C-alpha positions, -999 to 999 in steps of 0.1 A, spaced: 717 -286 -138 727 -260 -112 702 -231 -112 725 -205 -127 732 -226 -154 693 -229 -161 688 -193 -158 718 -189 -182 706 -210 -210 670 -191 -205 688 -157 -205 704 -169 -237 673 -185 -252 655 -154 -247 681 -126 -261 685 -154 -292 653 -156 -302 647 -115 -298 677 -114 -327 662 -146 -345 627 -126 -346 644 -91 -358 663 -114 -380 632 -126 -397 617 -93 -403 648 -76 -410 656 -100 -438 625 -98 -459 623 -60 -452 656 -60 -469 648 -80 -498 615 -63 -506 631 -27 -503 660 -40 -525 633 -50 -550 614 -18 -547 647 1 -552 656 -16 -584 618 -18 -597 623 23 -595 650 24 -614 636 3 -644 609 29 -642 633 55 -643 653 37 -671 622 35 -691 613 74 -682 647 81 -697 641 59 -731 628 85 -753 657 111 -749 678 78 -755 655 80 -787 661 116 -795 699 110 -793 701 79 -812 682 98 -841 702 133 -836 731 109 -843 716 90 -875 723 61 -852 699 31 -859 676 24 -830 685 -9 -815 654 -35 -812 675 -62 -795 683 -60 -756 711 -36 -747 728 -32 -712 728 7 -700 745 8 -668 735 -27 -655 699 -26 -669 689 -38 -703 668 -23 -722 648 -31 -756 630 -12 -780 597 -31 -795 589 -13 -827 553 -16 -843 533 -37 -848 534 -52 -814 514 -81 -825 504 -106 -797 526 -139 -804 556 -120 -814 586 -136 -800 605 -114 -780 645 -111 -768 635 -108 -731 596 -121 -731 570 -129 -757 546 -103 -766 512 -107 -757 476 -92 -756 485 -69 -725 512 -57 -742 496 -46 -771 471 -26 -748 501 -14 -729 517 -2 -768 481 13 -775 478 33 -739 449 7 -729 463 -8 -697 490 7 -674 529 -3 -676 533 -38 -654 562 -56 -640 569 -94 -648 595 -118 -635 609 -139 -670 630 -166 -676 657 -161 -700 685 -190 -706 684 -202 -674 683 -167 -661 656 -148 -641 648 -113 -647 629 -86 -635 609 -68 -670 589 -36 -668 570 -29 -698 559 6 -709 545 26 -737 567 46 -760 539 69 -774 557 71 -809 546 59 -842 574 39 -852 583 23 -817 556 7 -799 570 -1 -764 597 0 -744 612 -29 -715 637 -27 -691 651 -56 -672 675 -68 -646 688 -102 -633 673 -110 -599 703 -122 -585 720 -93 -586 712 -88 -553 726 -124 -540 761 -116 -524 746 -84 -506 716 -109 -491 742 -136 -483 765 -114 -469 734 -102 -447 720 -136 -440 755 -143 -425 756 -114 -403 719 -115 -391 733 -153 -385 765 -147 -365 746 -117 -344 721 -138 -329 745 -163 -323 768 -144 -309 741 -122 -292 727 -153 -275 763 -164 -264 772 -133 -251 737 -131 -231 740 -165 -218 777 -160 -203 761 -124 -194 736 -142 -174 754 -168 -157 781 -146 -144 754 -122 -129 731 -152 -119 762 -163 -99 763 -126 -79 723 -130 -76 719 -161 -66 748 -164 -40 722 -153 -12 703 -186 -23 731 -207 -21 740 -197 14 704 -204 18 707 -237 10 737 -249 28 723 -238 60 684 -255 54 711 -282 47 728 -276 77 696 -275 98 684 -310 83 716 -326 91 721 -316 127 685 -308 134 698 -277 149 671 -247 142 696 -218 137 697 -199 105 732 -178 116 745 -164 88 719 -155 61 720 -120 46 684 -103 51 689 -68 50 682 -57 11 648 -56 2 647 -78 -27 628 -115 -30 659 -132 -21 663 -107 11 626 -112 20 630 -154 20 664 -151 40 645 -129 66 610 -150 65 635 -184 69 653 -169 98 622 -158 113 604 -194 110 636 -212 121 639 -192 154 597 -193 158 602 -232 151 633 -234 179 613 -217 201 584 -239 195 604 -270 202 623 -257 234 588 -252 252 574 -285 239 606 -300 256 603 -275 283 566 -284 287 577 -324 287 600 -317 312 578 -296 335 545 -321 332 569 -349 339 579 -333 373 547 -325 379 533 -358 375 558 -374 391 552 -363 425 515 -372 432 523 -405 413 548 -410 433 528 -404 466 499 -424 451 522 -457 444 537 -453 477 500 -449 497 485 -479 476 521 -502 485 513 -495 521 480 -502 516 492 -533 500 519 -543 523 499 -545 556 463 -557 565 446 -537 540 417 -516 548 417 -533 582 445 -514 588 439 -484 610 459 -458 590 443 -472 560 416 -443 560 443 -419 561 462 -438 530 431 -439 507 422 -402 520 457 -393 505 457 -415 472 423 -398 467 437 -364 474 465 -378 450 446 -389 422 421 -355 422 456 -341 419 469 -358 387 429 -353 375 434 -316 375 466 -316 361 460 -335 332 427 -319 326 451 -284 323 474 -299 300 444 -309 279 430 -272 280 462 -258 274 468 -280 242 433 -273 230 434 -236 232 464 -238 219 458 -259 181 421 -256 177 402 -228 155 381 -206 182 348 -202 175 341 -163 172 307 -147 180 294 -117 199 296 -128 239 283 -107 265 315 -105 291 291 -96 320 269 -125 318 295 -153 317 312 -132 343 281 -134 364 277 -174 357 312 -180 370 307 -162 404 276 -181 409 295 -213 406 324 -199 428 300 -186 457 288 -225 461 323 -241 463 338 -208 482 314 -202 507 345 -186 533 357 -157 508 332 -131 498 328 -124 459 320 -93 449 308 -83 414 310 -47 396 301 -55 361 289 -31 335 274 -45 302 302 -54 278 299 -72 245 333 -88 231 340 -109 198 355 -143 216 350 -179 217 324 -179 245 333 -211 263 372 -200 264 361 -172 279 344 -184 307 372 -213 310 395 -179 317 374 -162 337 369 -194 361 410 -197 360 411 -163 374 386 -165 400 399 -198 411 433 -182 412 421 -157 436 404 -175 460 431 -199 462 453 -167 478 427 -153 497 426 -155 536 392 -166 552 370 -138 554 389 -122 523 371 -103 495 378 -107 458 363 -81 434 354 -91 401 352 -60 375 338 -57 336 342 -28 321 326 -16 288 361 -12 269 363 -51 272 383 -58 304 379 -83 329 398 -78 366 400 -101 395 417 -86 424 422 -102 459 429 -95 493 459 -120 494 496 -120 500 506 -107 462 531 -115 439 568 -105 445 585 -81 423 606 -109 410 579 -133 398 552 -107 380 569 -113 349 564 -151 354 527 -148 365 515 -163 330 542 -187 323 531 -226 319 544 -247 354 558 -214 371 548 -213 407 561 -187 433 583 -201 459 555 -193 486 533 -214 462 549 -247 459 530 -259 489 498 -254 478 479 -277 456 476 -268 416 487 -275 385 504 -242 377 488 -246 344 458 -221 352 469 -187 346 491 -200 317 458 -210 298 444 -179 305 472 -162 284 468 -183 256 431 -179 253 440 -139 252 462 -147 227 440 -167 211 417 -139 209 443 -112 199 441 -100 234 461 -94 265 462 -104 300 487 -88 332 494 -88 369 490 -56 386 500 -56 421 483 -37 445 485 -26 484 475 -60 496 467 -88 468 469 -88 429 447 -77 402 447 -100 372 431 -84 344 422 -102 306 414 -77 279 396 -89 249 386 -72 218 355 -51 216 322 -64 195 316 -39 162 
């Protein structure tokens, strides 16, 4: 069943239920109102009884003691003695009737059956010496035509209202649900073609459907970018892995084809193979780190950024004696994952050491605002390469002959984004400054 049909049925059901509830209230109210109106007519007729008696007496007319019709209402004068058990044309007399005649009980209403016909009877005292009671009555079926007409009218109104509401709801649902139909077509297209594009969706409105369209378009765009990034990563990783693997295999084949380790070139081949294996190890480790900081949840705590930078510099001085490492470390407390921040700082320092000439200086500075900057005195970065410095596997033309995976700075950016921080490159007159900004602990 289509959604618009279900909406139409739901609308018809709601309106039908509302009209039915109104009918169930209206009909008993109308019935009770008519009954109260007629009871009032009986009371008025009983109140007119003394005037009728005077008219009968003035005209020397015999007062009727059997029921007579007066304008659709039956009247009966009950003479003395009104004894209990005596036969009455409308109803047998009871002790209550005697109490009413004597003024000991108030007038009352009752429903009685006479010759198979139901009557509504009102009994009251006349207060006369020769006449005890006055009874007024009407048949209970006198309102049946009116009530039957009301039943038909309410039933027709309920059914007609439900049908009209269902038709209107279906027409309106067709217009309202048209964007959802378009969204369904786009989803089916994406499923069938595996193409993550959501062109053609109208997301200009402010209602929930427009918000859904915008959210779906944003989601497919993000998924498409993620898929393209994944494909680029696989392609770039394959390319980066192919070069050291090819060299390693070539060196091993040369060793196998010759006299093995007895060959005079064997030490050089082994050394090159070892270098290629080490390059592979670094590349694989960087890939693992790149995936790690992109997928897992980092553990946020208060971290002294200046102490992290000091530990990184202590390790770097041991492996890079040809470079002067200078530190300007102000006390700084940030909200971050300590291991991740230490890895980012180490990558920034390693990148600066790689580009620094012998005797060059690397300045590591930590500022209280939550920034860690590393400046070198290398050849710098060309203006065309600045926007891509932190991209995965991106290497400038001058950098392609140097060892490295091209992932170190990409890991830095990923760590910064995981902490809702930023990273940027600033060209200097000599060299470049890389700046990592992290949120300060509050």
